[in-house]
N, C-alpha and C positions, 0 to 999 in steps of 0.2 A: 659765349662765342667770343673769340679773340678779335681784337681790332686789327686793322692793317698794320699799324705801327708795331703792335705786339708780335706780329708775324715776321717782322724784319729780323735778320741776324743781329746778335748783340753788337753794339757800337756802330751800327749802320743807321744813320739818321734818314728820315724821309726827305726827299728833295723838294717836294711840294709841301709848303707850310700853310697852316691856317693863319688867319690874321693874329690870333692869340699867340700862336707859336712864333710867328715872325716878330711880333712885338717883344716877346720874352727873349728871343735870340738877340735882338737889338738892345735889350736892357731897358725897355720902355714899357709903360702901361699901354693898354690898347688905345686909349684916348690920345695919349701923346704920340703914339705911332701913327694913328690915323691923321692927326694934325700934320705931322711931318710928311706923310704921304701926300696930303693935299698941297703942301708946299713943293712937292716934287723931289724931296730928299730921299724917299724910299720908293721902291717899285710898287705898282698896283698888281693885283693878281693877273697872271698870264696863263696859268695852267688850269686844267679841268677841275671842276669843283670849287672854283674861286680860290685856288691855292697860289701862294707867292713862291716863285722859284728861288730856292736857297742861293743859287749862284748869283742871281741878280741882286739879292739882298746883300750878299758878301761884297759884291763890287760896289754897291752904293755905300756900304760902310767903309770900304777902303778909300773911296773918293772923299767921304765926309771927314775921315781921319787924316787925310793928306798923304796916305801911303801911295795912292795913284791919282793922277790928274786925268781930266777928260781926254787929253791928247794921248795919254798912255792906254786908256781902255776904250775910247770912243764912247758910244752910247748904245749898249746892246739892246736895251728896251726900245729905244727909238728905231733901231734896225729891225727888231721883231715886229713892231707896230707897222712900219713901212711894208714889210714883207706880207703881213696879214691884213693890211688895209684897216687896221684898228685906229681908233681915235682916243685921245686922252679923255678921262672922265671929268 
């Protein structure tokens, strides 16, 4: 039986990433990624199934690399958390 990722058209990445996928996308081990998440550098899961939103991950990476500043992008995760009544872990 094919997995959901295998069912996607070629070159279309899933938007919801597992922790392992998000860590690999960021070029980190899972441990280093989780440590960086605990420091607030990377987003926590916000999607069903404990998935990390690729767009939030890309924005965090843009902020960390200096491509964008907080004033350029605001804080989409904080906006989402306010909207959904969520609290930081």
